[in-house]
C-alpha positions in Angstrom: 50.5 12.6 -0.1 51.9 16.1 0.6 55.3 16.6 2.2 53.6 17.9 5.3 51.6 14.7 5.5 54.8 12.6 5.3 56.3 14.5 8.2 53.2 14.1 10.3 53.1 10.4 9.6 56.8 10.1 10.6 56.0 12.0 13.8 53.0 9.8 14.5 55.2 6.7 13.9 57.8 8.1 16.4 55.1 8.8 18.9 53.8 5.2 18.6 57.3 4.1 19.3 57.4 6.3 22.4 54.0 4.9 23.4 55.3 1.4 23.2 58.4 2.4 25.3 56.2 4.1 27.9 54.2 0.9 28.3 57.3 -1.3 28.5 58.9 1.0 31.0 55.7 1.2 33.0 55.5 -2.6 33.3 59.2 -2.9 34.1 58.8 -0.2 36.8 55.7 -1.9 38.3 57.5 -5.3 38.2 60.3 -3.7 40.3 57.8 -2.0 42.5 56.2 -5.4 43.2 59.4 -7.3 43.7 61.9 -5.0 45.3 63.3 -6.3 48.6 66.1 -5.2 51.0 67.0 -2.5 53.5 65.6 0.3 51.3 62.4 -1.6 50.5 60.0 1.2 51.4 61.9 4.0 49.7 62.4 2.1 46.5 58.9 0.6 46.5 57.4 4.2 46.8 59.9 5.6 44.2 59.0 2.9 41.7 55.3 3.4 42.2 55.5 7.2 41.8 57.5 6.8 38.6 55.1 4.1 37.2 52.1 6.4 37.9 53.8 9.2 35.9 54.6 6.8 33.1 51.1 5.4 32.7 49.5 8.9 32.9 51.7 9.9 29.9 50.5 7.1 27.7 47.1 8.7 27.1 48.6 12.0 26.2 51.0 10.3 23.7 48.2 8.3 22.1 46.0 11.4 21.9 48.7 13.2 19.9 48.9 10.3 17.5 45.1 10.5 16.9 45.3 14.3 16.5 47.8 13.7 13.7 45.2 11.6 12.0 46.9 8.3 12.6 46.1 5.1 14.5 47.6 4.3 17.9 48.8 1.0 19.2 46.0 -1.5 19.8 47.4 -4.4 21.8 50.2 -5.9 23.8 51.4 -7.4 20.5 51.5 -4.0 18.8 53.5 -2.7 21.7 56.0 -5.5 21.4 56.6 -4.7 17.7 57.4 -1.1 18.5 59.1 -1.1 21.9 62.8 -0.4 22.2 62.9 -0.8 26.0 63.5 -4.4 26.8 61.2 -6.4 29.0 62.5 -7.7 32.4 60.8 -10.8 33.5 62.8 -11.6 36.5 61.3 -11.3 40.0 64.6 -11.8 41.8 66.7 -8.8 40.6 68.5 -7.0 43.4 67.5 -3.4 44.1 70.8 -1.9 42.8 70.3 -3.6 39.4 66.7 -2.4 39.3 67.8 1.2 39.8 70.5 0.9 37.2 68.1 -0.7 34.6 65.5 1.9 35.1 68.1 4.7 34.9 69.4 3.3 31.6 65.8 2.9 30.2 64.9 6.5 31.1 68.1 7.7 29.4 67.1 5.8 26.3 63.6 7.3 26.5 65.1 10.8 26.8 67.0 10.2 23.5 63.9 9.0 21.8 61.9 12.0 23.0 64.6 14.3 21.7 64.5 12.5 18.3 60.7 12.9 18.2 61.1 16.6 19.0 63.2 17.0 15.8 60.3 15.3 13.9 57.7 17.6 15.5 59.8 20.6 14.4 60.0 19.3 10.8 56.3 18.8 10.8 55.7 22.3 12.2 53.7 20.7 15.1 54.1 23.2 17.9 51.7 21.4 20.2 53.6 18.1 20.1 56.8 20.0 20.3 55.8 21.5 23.6 54.5 18.3 25.0 57.7 16.6 24.1 59.6 19.2 26.1 57.4 18.4 29.1 57.8 14.6 28.7 61.6 15.1 28.3 61.7 17.1 31.6 59.8 14.3 33.4 62.1 11.6 32.0 65.1 13.7 33.0 63.8 14.0 36.5 63.1 10.3 36.8 66.6 9.6 35.5 68.1 12.1 38.0 66.2 10.6 41.0 67.4 7.1 39.9 71.0 8.3 39.5 71.0 10.0 42.8 69.6 6.9 44.5 72.1 4.7 42.8 74.8 6.7 44.5 73.5 5.4 47.9 72.6 1.9 46.8 
């Protein structure tokens, strides 16, 4: 296998890790969307839904990049579980302030993973993935910003 092939495989592996994290963060965000209560219910319910919609829309783009690199994507909930770094959150009784803090921390973790993948895209000479990673990083930074600003009032 040529050195370029190794760098593309490493990039695809990183993208599959991102894909797992996007699914984990999507499900956590939807869990919070479904179970948020309190005086800011409507605001948080809508914020979580908007963010979840953006997250799930990105999954197909990430998976497509993996396939364009000639690699396989994740195939099941089990394969997501083996790759995800974002922890599941099974509680349905978390208070809204803790939800906001958890999602903020997870988006910050995702930002770091996106930046790590960008370095791999650069090593692989993959300009297309590099550009997409910039877009996805910007989206994650915006989600984190909105959550941080909202935490200030929570």
